[in-house]
C-alpha positions, 0 to 999 in steps of 0.5 A: 454309911461307914467304912468296912473294916475287915480286910476281905471287904476292902474292895467294897470300901473303895469300889462299892456302890457308894464310892470310896467310903474310906474314913467315913463317917468323919467326926463332923458327920457324927457331930451333925447326927448327934445334933439332929438327934438332940433336936428330935428328942427335945420335941 
């Protein structure tokens, strides 16, 4: 999930079914995903 950038989707970014997703994904989220992918690729 991530923030919608076109201005026409601003309402979906703030009030969509996932709640307020402004600023997502965070750097920590991306780092966590990267580590999980590395773990999968090692197997």
